[in-house]
N, CA, C and O atoms as a CHARMM CRD file, in Angstrom:
* protein
*
  268
    1    1 UNK  N    134.18400  87.43600 112.20600 PROA 1      0.00000
    2    1 UNK  CA   133.11100  87.82100 113.11500 PROA 1      0.00000
    3    1 UNK  C    132.69500  89.23200 112.88800 PROA 1      0.00000
    4    1 UNK  O    131.50100  89.52800 112.92700 PROA 1      0.00000
    5    2 UNK  N    133.64200  90.13800 112.64800 PROA 2      0.00000
    6    2 UNK  CA   133.27400  91.53900 112.41300 PROA 2      0.00000
    7    2 UNK  C    132.55100  91.71700 111.07300 PROA 2      0.00000
    8    2 UNK  O    131.71700  92.61100 110.93100 PROA 2      0.00000
    9    3 UNK  N    132.88000  90.83900 110.06400 PROA 3      0.00000
   10    3 UNK  CA   132.19500  90.94900 108.79400 PROA 3      0.00000
   11    3 UNK  C    130.63700  90.68300 108.96500 PROA 3      0.00000
   12    3 UNK  O    129.78500  91.34600 108.37300 PROA 3      0.00000
   13    4 UNK  N    130.36600  89.67300 109.81500 PROA 4      0.00000
   14    4 UNK  CA   129.03800  89.25400 110.11200 PROA 4      0.00000
   15    4 UNK  C    128.24800  90.43400 110.77300 PROA 4      0.00000
   16    4 UNK  O    127.09300  90.67100 110.41900 PROA 4      0.00000
   17    5 UNK  N    128.86900  91.15600 111.71700 PROA 5      0.00000
   18    5 UNK  CA   128.21300  92.26000 112.39300 PROA 5      0.00000
   19    5 UNK  C    128.02000  93.40000 111.37600 PROA 5      0.00000
   20    5 UNK  O    126.99300  94.07900 111.39400 PROA 5      0.00000
   21    6 UNK  N    128.96200  93.59900 110.53100 PROA 6      0.00000
   22    6 UNK  CA   128.89900  94.71700 109.59300 PROA 6      0.00000
   23    6 UNK  C    127.72800  94.40700 108.56800 PROA 6      0.00000
   24    6 UNK  O    126.95500  95.30500 108.23600 PROA 6      0.00000
   25    7 UNK  N    127.62700  93.25700 108.12900 PROA 7      0.00000
   26    7 UNK  CA   126.60500  92.92600 107.11900 PROA 7      0.00000
   27    7 UNK  C    125.20300  92.98900 107.77700 PROA 7      0.00000
   28    7 UNK  O    124.22200  93.39900 107.15700 PROA 7      0.00000
   29    8 UNK  N    125.15300  92.55300 109.09300 PROA 8      0.00000
   30    8 UNK  CA   123.87900  92.73300 109.79200 PROA 8      0.00000
   31    8 UNK  C    123.50000  94.15400 110.05200 PROA 8      0.00000
   32    8 UNK  O    122.32300  94.49800 109.94100 PROA 8      0.00000
   33    9 UNK  N    124.40500  94.97000 110.38200 PROA 9      0.00000
   34    9 UNK  CA   124.10800  96.35800 110.58500 PROA 9      0.00000
   35    9 UNK  C    123.67400  97.03700 109.30700 PROA 9      0.00000
   36    9 UNK  O    122.74200  97.84100 109.33500 PROA 9      0.00000
   37   10 UNK  N    124.31800  96.74200 108.17700 PROA 10     0.00000
   38   10 UNK  CA   123.96300  97.23500 106.82700 PROA 10     0.00000
   39   10 UNK  C    122.54000  96.76600 106.51300 PROA 10     0.00000
   40   10 UNK  O    121.69900  97.56000 106.09100 PROA 10     0.00000
   41   11 UNK  N    122.28300  95.50000 106.71600 PROA 11     0.00000
   42   11 UNK  CA   120.88100  94.96500 106.42800 PROA 11     0.00000
   43   11 UNK  C    119.81100  95.63500 107.27100 PROA 11     0.00000
   44   11 UNK  O    118.71200  95.87700 106.77300 PROA 11     0.00000
   45   12 UNK  N    120.08800  95.94000 108.51000 PROA 12     0.00000
   46   12 UNK  CA   119.14500  96.53500 109.38900 PROA 12     0.00000
   47   12 UNK  C    118.92200  98.04400 108.90300 PROA 12     0.00000
   48   12 UNK  O    117.78800  98.52300 108.88900 PROA 12     0.00000
   49   13 UNK  N    119.96200  98.71900 108.53300 PROA 13     0.00000
   50   13 UNK  CA   119.83100 100.09200 108.04300 PROA 13     0.00000
   51   13 UNK  C    119.07000 100.13100 106.81000 PROA 13     0.00000
   52   13 UNK  O    118.21900 101.00600 106.64400 PROA 13     0.00000
   53   14 UNK  N    119.34100  99.14000 105.82100 PROA 14     0.00000
   54   14 UNK  CA   118.53500  99.09800 104.57900 PROA 14     0.00000
   55   14 UNK  C    117.02900  98.87900 104.89200 PROA 14     0.00000
   56   14 UNK  O    116.19200  99.59000 104.33400 PROA 14     0.00000
   57   15 UNK  N    116.67700  97.94300 105.74400 PROA 15     0.00000
   58   15 UNK  CA   115.34300  97.68800 106.09500 PROA 15     0.00000
   59   15 UNK  C    114.63400  98.92600 106.73100 PROA 15     0.00000
   60   15 UNK  O    113.48800  99.24000 106.40800 PROA 15     0.00000
   61   16 UNK  N    115.32200  99.56700 107.58800 PROA 16     0.00000
   62   16 UNK  CA   114.84600 100.80400 108.29600 PROA 16     0.00000
   63   16 UNK  C    114.58200 101.98400 107.25300 PROA 16     0.00000
   64   16 UNK  O    113.60500 102.72600 107.35800 PROA 16     0.00000
   65   17 UNK  N    115.47400 102.08900 106.30000 PROA 17     0.00000
   66   17 UNK  CA   115.34900 103.16800 105.24300 PROA 17     0.00000
   67   17 UNK  C    114.12600 102.85800 104.34500 PROA 17     0.00000
   68   17 UNK  O    113.36200 103.75300 103.98200 PROA 17     0.00000
   69   18 UNK  N    113.96300 101.53000 103.99200 PROA 18     0.00000
   70   18 UNK  CA   112.83700 101.17300 103.15500 PROA 18     0.00000
   71   18 UNK  C    111.53500 101.37700 103.92200 PROA 18     0.00000
   72   18 UNK  O    110.56800 101.87900 103.35000 PROA 18     0.00000
   73   19 UNK  N    111.48300 101.00900 105.18000 PROA 19     0.00000
   74   19 UNK  CA   110.24600 101.21000 106.03600 PROA 19     0.00000
   75   19 UNK  C    109.95100 102.77100 106.16500 PROA 19     0.00000
   76   19 UNK  O    108.79800 103.19200 106.07000 PROA 19     0.00000
   77   20 UNK  N    110.98700 103.57000 106.37600 PROA 20     0.00000
   78   20 UNK  CA   110.79600 104.96200 106.51800 PROA 20     0.00000
   79   20 UNK  C    110.29900 105.54900 105.20700 PROA 20     0.00000
   80   20 UNK  O    109.42900 106.41900 105.22500 PROA 20     0.00000
   81   21 UNK  N    110.79900 105.12300 104.12300 PROA 21     0.00000
   82   21 UNK  CA   110.37200 105.62000 102.82200 PROA 21     0.00000
   83   21 UNK  C    108.88700 105.24000 102.54200 PROA 21     0.00000
   84   21 UNK  O    108.11600 106.05300 102.03000 PROA 21     0.00000
   85   22 UNK  N    108.52700 104.03800 102.87700 PROA 22     0.00000
   86   22 UNK  CA   107.13100 103.59000 102.71100 PROA 22     0.00000
   87   22 UNK  C    106.20500 104.44100 103.60900 PROA 22     0.00000
   88   22 UNK  O    105.14700 104.89000 103.16700 PROA 22     0.00000
   89   23 UNK  N    106.60700 104.64900 104.84100 PROA 23     0.00000
   90   23 UNK  CA   105.77800 105.38900 105.76400 PROA 23     0.00000
   91   23 UNK  C    105.63400 106.89000 105.33200 PROA 23     0.00000
   92   23 UNK  O    104.56100 107.47700 105.47400 PROA 23     0.00000
   93   24 UNK  N    106.64900 107.44500 104.84500 PROA 24     0.00000
   94   24 UNK  CA   106.54800 108.84700 104.41600 PROA 24     0.00000
   95   24 UNK  C    105.71600 108.90600 103.19500 PROA 24     0.00000
   96   24 UNK  O    104.95900 109.86300 103.03900 PROA 24     0.00000
   97   25 UNK  N    105.79400 107.95600 102.31100 PROA 25     0.00000
   98   25 UNK  CA   104.96500 107.89100 101.05700 PROA 25     0.00000
   99   25 UNK  C    103.49800 107.79500 101.44800 PROA 25     0.00000
  100   25 UNK  O    102.65800 108.47700 100.86000 PROA 25     0.00000
  101   26 UNK  N    103.16800 106.93900 102.45500 PROA 26     0.00000
  102   26 UNK  CA   101.74600 106.88600 102.82600 PROA 26     0.00000
  103   26 UNK  C    101.24700 108.15900 103.56200 PROA 26     0.00000
  104   26 UNK  O    100.09000 108.56300 103.44600 PROA 26     0.00000
  105   27 UNK  N    102.13500 108.73300 104.28400 PROA 27     0.00000
  106   27 UNK  CA   101.66400 109.93400 104.97400 PROA 27     0.00000
  107   27 UNK  C    101.47300 111.03600 103.99200 PROA 27     0.00000
  108   27 UNK  O    100.50600 111.78400 104.13800 PROA 27     0.00000
  109   28 UNK  N    102.33800 111.21500 102.96300 PROA 28     0.00000
  110   28 UNK  CA   102.14700 112.27500 102.04000 PROA 28     0.00000
  111   28 UNK  C    100.97100 112.05600 101.08200 PROA 28     0.00000
  112   28 UNK  O    100.43000 113.01200 100.52400 PROA 28     0.00000
  113   29 UNK  N    100.59400 110.83200 100.90200 PROA 29     0.00000
  114   29 UNK  CA    99.48100 110.54600 100.01900 PROA 29     0.00000
  115   29 UNK  C     98.06400 110.80200 100.65800 PROA 29     0.00000
  116   29 UNK  O     97.07800 111.07800  99.97400 PROA 29     0.00000
  117   30 UNK  N     98.05000 110.68900 101.97400 PROA 30     0.00000
  118   30 UNK  CA    96.80000 110.85700 102.70600 PROA 30     0.00000
  119   30 UNK  C     96.54900 112.39600 102.93200 PROA 30     0.00000
  120   30 UNK  O     97.48900 113.16900 103.11900 PROA 30     0.00000
  121   31 UNK  N     95.21500 112.80500 102.90600 PROA 31     0.00000
  122   31 UNK  CA    95.01700 114.19400 103.19900 PROA 31     0.00000
  123   31 UNK  C     95.37900 114.63400 104.55900 PROA 31     0.00000
  124   31 UNK  O     95.14900 113.90000 105.52000 PROA 31     0.00000
  125   32 UNK  N     95.92800 115.77900 104.69400 PROA 32     0.00000
  126   32 UNK  CA    96.40100 116.22700 106.02300 PROA 32     0.00000
  127   32 UNK  C     95.12900 116.69000 106.78000 PROA 32     0.00000
  128   32 UNK  O     94.04500 116.78100 106.20300 PROA 32     0.00000
  129   33 UNK  N     95.29700 116.97500 108.08100 PROA 33     0.00000
  130   33 UNK  CA    94.31200 117.44000 108.96600 PROA 33     0.00000
  131   33 UNK  C     93.82000 118.81000 108.47800 PROA 33     0.00000
  132   33 UNK  O     92.63000 119.11600 108.54900 PROA 33     0.00000
  133   34 UNK  N     94.80100 119.66000 107.96100 PROA 34     0.00000
  134   34 UNK  CA    94.47000 120.93000 107.45400 PROA 34     0.00000
  135   34 UNK  C     93.55000 120.81900 106.23000 PROA 34     0.00000
  136   34 UNK  O     92.55300 121.53100 106.10500 PROA 34     0.00000
  137   35 UNK  N     93.91300 119.92300 105.36100 PROA 35     0.00000
  138   35 UNK  CA    93.03000 119.70700 104.17700 PROA 35     0.00000
  139   35 UNK  C     91.64800 119.28000 104.52700 PROA 35     0.00000
  140   35 UNK  O     90.68500 119.78100 103.94700 PROA 35     0.00000
  141   36 UNK  N     91.50100 118.31900 105.51000 PROA 36     0.00000
  142   36 UNK  CA    90.26900 117.87500 105.92800 PROA 36     0.00000
  143   36 UNK  C     89.35700 119.06200 106.49400 PROA 36     0.00000
  144   36 UNK  O     88.16900 119.19200 106.19700 PROA 36     0.00000
  145   37 UNK  N     90.03500 119.87000 107.31200 PROA 37     0.00000
  146   37 UNK  CA    89.33800 121.01100 107.87100 PROA 37     0.00000
  147   37 UNK  C     88.85000 121.95600 106.80000 PROA 37     0.00000
  148   37 UNK  O     87.69000 122.36800 106.83400 PROA 37     0.00000
  149   38 UNK  N     89.69700 122.31500 105.84800 PROA 38     0.00000
  150   38 UNK  CA    89.31200 123.07000 104.71000 PROA 38     0.00000
  151   38 UNK  C     88.12500 122.55000 103.94400 PROA 38     0.00000
  152   38 UNK  O     87.20700 123.31100 103.64000 PROA 38     0.00000
  153   39 UNK  N     88.11900 121.22000 103.61200 PROA 39     0.00000
  154   39 UNK  CA    87.05500 120.58200 102.97800 PROA 39     0.00000
  155   39 UNK  C     85.76000 120.70800 103.71200 PROA 39     0.00000
  156   39 UNK  O     84.71800 121.00700 103.13000 PROA 39     0.00000
  157   40 UNK  N     85.84100 120.45300 105.13900 PROA 40     0.00000
  158   40 UNK  CA    84.68800 120.61300 105.90100 PROA 40     0.00000
  159   40 UNK  C     84.14100 122.03400 105.97100 PROA 40     0.00000
  160   40 UNK  O     82.93400 122.27500 105.95700 PROA 40     0.00000
  161   41 UNK  N     85.12000 122.98500 106.04800 PROA 41     0.00000
  162   41 UNK  CA    84.69600 124.49000 106.06700 PROA 41     0.00000
  163   41 UNK  C     84.04500 124.85500 104.80700 PROA 41     0.00000
  164   41 UNK  O     83.12400 125.67100 104.82500 PROA 41     0.00000
  165   42 UNK  N     84.48000 124.27100 103.61500 PROA 42     0.00000
  166   42 UNK  CA    83.82400 124.60100 102.28400 PROA 42     0.00000
  167   42 UNK  C     82.46500 124.03800 102.10600 PROA 42     0.00000
  168   42 UNK  O     81.71500 124.45300 101.22200 PROA 42     0.00000
  169   43 UNK  N     82.14000 123.10400 102.93000 PROA 43     0.00000
  170   43 UNK  CA    80.82500 122.38600 102.82000 PROA 43     0.00000
  171   43 UNK  C     79.80900 123.16400 103.67300 PROA 43     0.00000
  172   43 UNK  O     79.30000 122.63500 104.66100 PROA 43     0.00000
  173   44 UNK  N     79.52500 124.37000 103.30700 PROA 44     0.00000
  174   44 UNK  CA    78.60600 125.22400 104.05200 PROA 44     0.00000
  175   44 UNK  C     77.16600 124.98900 103.67200 PROA 44     0.00000
  176   44 UNK  O     76.87700 124.19300 102.77800 PROA 44     0.00000
  177   45 UNK  N     76.25900 125.67400 104.34200 PROA 45     0.00000
  178   45 UNK  CA    74.85500 125.45000 103.94900 PROA 45     0.00000
  179   45 UNK  C     74.54700 125.98400 102.52100 PROA 45     0.00000
  180   45 UNK  O     73.64800 125.49800 101.83400 PROA 45     0.00000
  181   46 UNK  N     75.31200 126.97100 102.12600 PROA 46     0.00000
  182   46 UNK  CA    75.16100 127.55800 100.76500 PROA 46     0.00000
  183   46 UNK  C     75.49200 126.47500  99.74400 PROA 46     0.00000
  184   46 UNK  O     74.77100 126.33200  98.75700 PROA 46     0.00000
  185   47 UNK  N     76.49800 125.75200  99.94000 PROA 47     0.00000
  186   47 UNK  CA    76.91800 124.67500  99.04100 PROA 47     0.00000
  187   47 UNK  C     75.85200 123.59000  99.06500 PROA 47     0.00000
  188   47 UNK  O     75.45200 123.07600  98.02100 PROA 47     0.00000
  189   48 UNK  N     75.40600 123.25500 100.23600 PROA 48     0.00000
  190   48 UNK  CA    74.26500 122.26200 100.36200 PROA 48     0.00000
  191   48 UNK  C     73.02600 122.70100  99.62200 PROA 48     0.00000
  192   48 UNK  O     72.41500 121.90300  98.91000 PROA 48     0.00000
  193   49 UNK  N     72.63200 123.98300  99.78000 PROA 49     0.00000
  194   49 UNK  CA    71.48400 124.46800  99.07300 PROA 49     0.00000
  195   49 UNK  C     71.75100 124.47800  97.56200 PROA 49     0.00000
  196   49 UNK  O     70.82700 124.14400  96.82100 PROA 49     0.00000
  197   50 UNK  N     72.91200 124.82600  97.05100 PROA 50     0.00000
  198   50 UNK  CA    73.21800 124.74600  95.59600 PROA 50     0.00000
  199   50 UNK  C     73.10400 123.40100  95.09700 PROA 50     0.00000
  200   50 UNK  O     72.52700 123.21700  94.02500 PROA 50     0.00000
  201   51 UNK  N     73.63800 122.33600  95.81800 PROA 51     0.00000
  202   51 UNK  CA    73.57700 121.00300  95.41900 PROA 51     0.00000
  203   51 UNK  C     72.09900 120.46700  95.40200 PROA 51     0.00000
  204   51 UNK  O     71.68800 119.71000  94.52300 PROA 51     0.00000
  205   52 UNK  N     71.39600 120.88900  96.36900 PROA 52     0.00000
  206   52 UNK  CA    69.91000 120.52500  96.39100 PROA 52     0.00000
  207   52 UNK  C     69.15500 121.12500  95.19600 PROA 52     0.00000
  208   52 UNK  O     68.34300 120.47200  94.54100 PROA 52     0.00000
  209   53 UNK  N     69.46900 122.40500  94.95200 PROA 53     0.00000
  210   53 UNK  CA    68.80600 123.04800  93.80100 PROA 53     0.00000
  211   53 UNK  C     69.20100 122.47100  92.45700 PROA 53     0.00000
  212   53 UNK  O     68.38900 122.42700  91.53300 PROA 53     0.00000
  213   54 UNK  N     70.38800 122.04600  92.35000 PROA 54     0.00000
  214   54 UNK  CA    70.84600 121.40600  91.09800 PROA 54     0.00000
  215   54 UNK  C     70.08500 120.01700  90.97600 PROA 54     0.00000
  216   54 UNK  O     69.66800 119.62700  89.88500 PROA 54     0.00000
  217   55 UNK  N     69.93300 119.32500  92.08900 PROA 55     0.00000
  218   55 UNK  CA    69.28400 118.03000  92.00100 PROA 55     0.00000
  219   55 UNK  C     67.76900 118.24200  91.62900 PROA 55     0.00000
  220   55 UNK  O     67.20500 117.48100  90.84200 PROA 55     0.00000
  221   56 UNK  N     67.12700 119.31500  92.23200 PROA 56     0.00000
  222   56 UNK  CA    65.72800 119.58500  91.84200 PROA 56     0.00000
  223   56 UNK  C     65.64200 119.93200  90.39000 PROA 56     0.00000
  224   56 UNK  O     64.76100 119.42200  89.69900 PROA 56     0.00000
  225   57 UNK  N     66.53000 120.79300  89.87800 PROA 57     0.00000
  226   57 UNK  CA    66.56400 121.15700  88.49800 PROA 57     0.00000
  227   57 UNK  C     66.70500 119.90100  87.61500 PROA 57     0.00000
  228   57 UNK  O     66.01300 119.76600  86.60500 PROA 57     0.00000
  229   58 UNK  N     67.56600 119.02900  87.99000 PROA 58     0.00000
  230   58 UNK  CA    67.74700 117.77900  87.16700 PROA 58     0.00000
  231   58 UNK  C     66.47700 116.98100  87.09900 PROA 58     0.00000
  232   58 UNK  O     66.05200 116.53400  86.03300 PROA 58     0.00000
  233   59 UNK  N     65.85100 116.80300  88.30800 PROA 59     0.00000
  234   59 UNK  CA    64.60900 116.01200  88.39800 PROA 59     0.00000
  235   59 UNK  C     63.50400 116.75000  87.54200 PROA 59     0.00000
  236   59 UNK  O     62.69900 116.10900  86.86600 PROA 59     0.00000
  237   60 UNK  N     63.50500 118.06000  87.60100 PROA 60     0.00000
  238   60 UNK  CA    62.47800 118.82900  86.83300 PROA 60     0.00000
  239   60 UNK  C     62.65200 118.58600  85.34100 PROA 60     0.00000
  240   60 UNK  O     61.69300 118.38700  84.59500 PROA 60     0.00000
  241   61 UNK  N     63.99200 118.61300  84.91700 PROA 61     0.00000
  242   61 UNK  CA    64.22900 118.36900  83.48200 PROA 61     0.00000
  243   61 UNK  C     63.89500 116.94100  83.02600 PROA 61     0.00000
  244   61 UNK  O     63.42200 116.75500  81.90500 PROA 61     0.00000
  245   62 UNK  N     64.12500 115.95700  83.85500 PROA 62     0.00000
  246   62 UNK  CA    63.74700 114.57000  83.58400 PROA 62     0.00000
  247   62 UNK  C     62.31600 114.40100  83.50600 PROA 62     0.00000
  248   62 UNK  O     61.81800 113.67000  82.65000 PROA 62     0.00000
  249   63 UNK  N     61.58300 115.07600  84.40300 PROA 63     0.00000
  250   63 UNK  CA    60.08100 115.02100  84.40700 PROA 63     0.00000
  251   63 UNK  C     59.53900 115.70300  83.12000 PROA 63     0.00000
  252   63 UNK  O     58.59500 115.21600  82.49800 PROA 63     0.00000
  253   64 UNK  N     60.14300 116.80000  82.75800 PROA 64     0.00000
  254   64 UNK  CA    59.71000 117.56600  81.48600 PROA 64     0.00000
  255   64 UNK  C     59.93300 116.72200  80.28000 PROA 64     0.00000
  256   64 UNK  O     59.12800 116.73600  79.35000 PROA 64     0.00000
  257   65 UNK  N     61.01400 115.98200  80.27300 PROA 65     0.00000
  258   65 UNK  CA    61.29300 115.16900  79.09600 PROA 65     0.00000
  259   65 UNK  C     60.35500 113.94700  79.04600 PROA 65     0.00000
  260   65 UNK  O     60.12600 113.41300  77.96100 PROA 65     0.00000
  261   66 UNK  N     59.85100 113.52800  80.09100 PROA 66     0.00000
  262   66 UNK  CA    58.95800 112.37600  80.13900 PROA 66     0.00000
  263   66 UNK  C     57.60600 112.68300  79.61100 PROA 66     0.00000
  264   66 UNK  O     56.91000 111.80300  79.10500 PROA 66     0.00000
  265   67 UNK  N     57.19600 114.00100  79.72600 PROA 67     0.00000
  266   67 UNK  CA    55.88300 114.40800  79.24400 PROA 67     0.00000
  267   67 UNK  C     55.93400 114.68800  77.78500 PROA 67     0.00000
  268   67 UNK  O     54.91800 115.04800  77.18900 PROA 67     0.00000
């Protein structure tokens, strides 16, 4: 009877360790709140202007090549 309880406890511990490992892996692979805030902070109006300017330049070059 005690062997059955011991093997059950060991099985439960193994399952819990595997679940914890998977959970920690998923948490570490997703961007943290701090990373999300930094990405949002870096997306300022200057960056938006630079992206828009680059797009306009690209369109201008395509138009110039077409003529």
